[in-house]
C-alpha positions in Angstrom: -202.7 -11.0 223.5 -203.4 -7.5 224.5 -203.4 -8.2 228.2 -199.7 -9.2 228.1 -198.8 -5.7 227.1 -200.4 -4.3 230.2 -198.7 -6.7 232.5 -201.8 -8.7 233.3 -201.0 -12.0 231.6 -197.5 -13.2 231.1 -196.8 -15.6 228.3 -193.8 -17.6 227.1 -193.3 -15.1 224.3 -193.0 -12.3 226.9 -190.5 -14.3 228.9 -188.4 -14.8 225.7 -188.5 -11.1 224.9 -187.4 -10.3 228.5 -184.4 -12.7 228.1 -183.5 -10.9 224.9 -183.8 -7.5 226.4 -181.9 -8.3 229.6 -178.1 -8.4 229.2 -176.6 -11.7 230.1 -173.9 -12.1 232.6 -170.5 -12.0 230.9 -168.6 -15.2 230.9 -165.3 -15.0 232.8 -162.4 -14.7 230.3 -160.5 -17.8 229.5 -157.1 -18.0 231.1 -154.3 -17.2 228.6 -152.3 -20.3 228.0 -149.2 -20.2 225.9 -149.3 -22.5 223.0 -147.1 -25.5 223.3 -143.6 -25.0 221.8 -141.4 -27.4 219.9 -139.0 -29.4 222.1 -135.7 -31.0 221.4 -132.2 -29.8 220.7 -132.1 -26.0 219.8 -131.4 -26.7 216.1 -134.5 -29.0 215.9 -136.7 -26.4 217.7 -135.7 -23.8 215.1 -136.5 -26.2 212.3 -139.9 -27.0 213.8 -140.8 -23.4 214.5 -139.9 -22.4 210.9 -141.8 -25.3 209.4 -144.9 -24.6 211.4 -144.8 -20.9 210.5 -144.6 -22.0 206.8 -147.6 -24.3 207.2 -149.5 -21.4 208.9 -148.7 -19.1 206.0 -149.9 -21.8 203.6 -153.3 -21.8 205.3 -153.2 -25.2 207.0 -155.9 -25.8 209.5 -155.3 -25.3 213.2 -155.9 -29.0 213.9 -153.3 -30.0 211.4 -150.8 -27.6 213.0 -151.6 -29.0 216.4 -151.2 -32.6 215.2 -147.9 -31.9 213.5 -146.6 -30.0 216.5 -147.5 -32.9 218.7 -145.6 -35.3 216.5 -142.6 -33.0 216.1 -142.5 -32.7 219.9 -142.4 -36.5 220.2 -139.5 -36.6 217.7 -137.7 -33.8 219.6 -138.0 -35.8 222.9 -136.5 -38.8 221.1 -133.6 -36.6 219.7 -132.9 -35.4 223.2 -132.9 -39.0 224.6 -130.5 -40.0 221.8 -128.2 -37.0 222.6 -128.2 -35.6 219.1 -127.2 -32.1 219.9 -126.2 -30.9 216.4 -127.9 -31.2 213.1 -124.7 -32.6 211.6 -124.9 -35.6 213.9 -128.3 -36.6 212.5 -128.1 -39.4 210.0 -130.5 -41.5 208.0 -129.8 -44.4 210.4 -131.0 -42.2 213.3 -134.2 -41.5 211.4 -134.8 -45.1 210.7 -134.3 -45.9 214.3 -136.8 -43.2 215.3 -139.4 -44.6 212.8 -139.0 -48.1 214.2 -139.3 -46.7 217.8 -142.4 -44.7 216.9 -144.0 -47.6 215.1 -143.7 -49.7 218.3 -145.2 -47.0 220.5 -148.2 -45.7 218.6 -150.9 -47.0 216.2 -150.1 -47.1 212.5 -152.1 -44.0 211.7 -150.3 -42.0 214.2 -146.9 -43.3 213.0 -147.9 -42.2 209.5 -148.8 -38.8 210.8 -145.4 -38.6 212.7 -143.5 -39.6 209.5 -145.4 -37.0 207.5 -144.7 -34.2 210.0 -141.0 -35.0 210.4 -140.5 -35.6 206.7 -142.1 -32.2 205.9 -140.0 -30.4 208.6 -136.7 -32.0 207.3 -137.6 -31.2 203.7 -138.3 -27.6 204.7 -135.0 -27.4 206.5 -133.2 -28.9 203.5 -134.5 -26.3 201.0 -133.6 -23.3 203.2 -130.8 -21.0 202.1 -128.3 -22.1 203.4 -129.6 -25.7 204.1 -130.1 -26.4 207.8 -129.6 -30.1 207.3 -128.2 -32.5 204.7 -130.1 -32.1 201.5 -131.3 -35.7 201.1 -131.9 -36.6 204.7 -135.7 -36.1 204.5 -135.9 -38.8 201.9 -135.0 -41.4 204.6 -138.3 -40.8 206.4 -140.8 -43.2 204.9 -144.5 -42.7 205.2 -145.9 -46.2 205.7 -149.0 -47.4 204.2 -151.8 -48.6 206.4 -153.1 -52.1 205.6 -156.8 -52.1 204.5 -157.3 -55.8 205.3 -159.9 -55.0 207.9 -162.2 -53.5 205.3 -161.7 -56.4 203.0 -162.3 -58.9 205.8 -165.5 -57.1 206.8 -166.7 -57.2 203.2 -166.1 -60.9 202.8 -167.6 -61.7 206.2 -170.8 -59.9 205.1 -171.1 -62.8 202.6 -173.4 -61.0 200.2 -175.8 -59.6 202.8 -175.4 -56.2 201.2 -176.3 -57.5 197.7 -174.8 -55.6 194.8 -173.3 -53.0 197.2 -171.1 -55.7 198.8 -170.0 -57.0 195.4 -169.1 -53.6 194.2 -167.1 -53.1 197.4 -165.3 -56.3 196.8 -164.5 -55.3 193.3 -163.1 -51.9 194.5 -160.9 -53.6 197.1 -159.8 -56.3 194.7 -158.7 -53.6 192.2 -156.9 -51.8 195.0 -155.2 -55.0 196.2 -154.6 -56.3 192.7 -156.6 -59.4 193.3 -158.0 -60.9 190.1 
């Protein structure tokens, strides 16, 4: 349209061009919030900070680091509540009590994440020079398996509605669960 160039007729295209040409208002800067820090006894905070730095160097994703930090913080709170002020006081029995406590408070998937985070941190601490904790202590943290019975139940309830797809799902699950 030639008239739009002379300002006679305004079109949607002209409005879009004006939006592009006009600088937008700058968004206010986000407030700087310090990232959450590990909690717990000083020795545990040092282990957590070192382990998280190692994960960062290994290129772990930010969401993984946040999830692990959250679970390490939960363990740190528990260690404070149990008054374990020195790494030498931490035993396998304490770790088993923590796992039992955590399993009663959170869902199984979160308990598994907690175990993985704490197990990794304790393993990292055990291989430092000199070791920060007892060498085999991290082996006492067991990563539980999550039952897949819900998937199997949904497949069986479908009762063949899915045709061959349902039967193949049943075969996969029966292989996984060692059902003949």
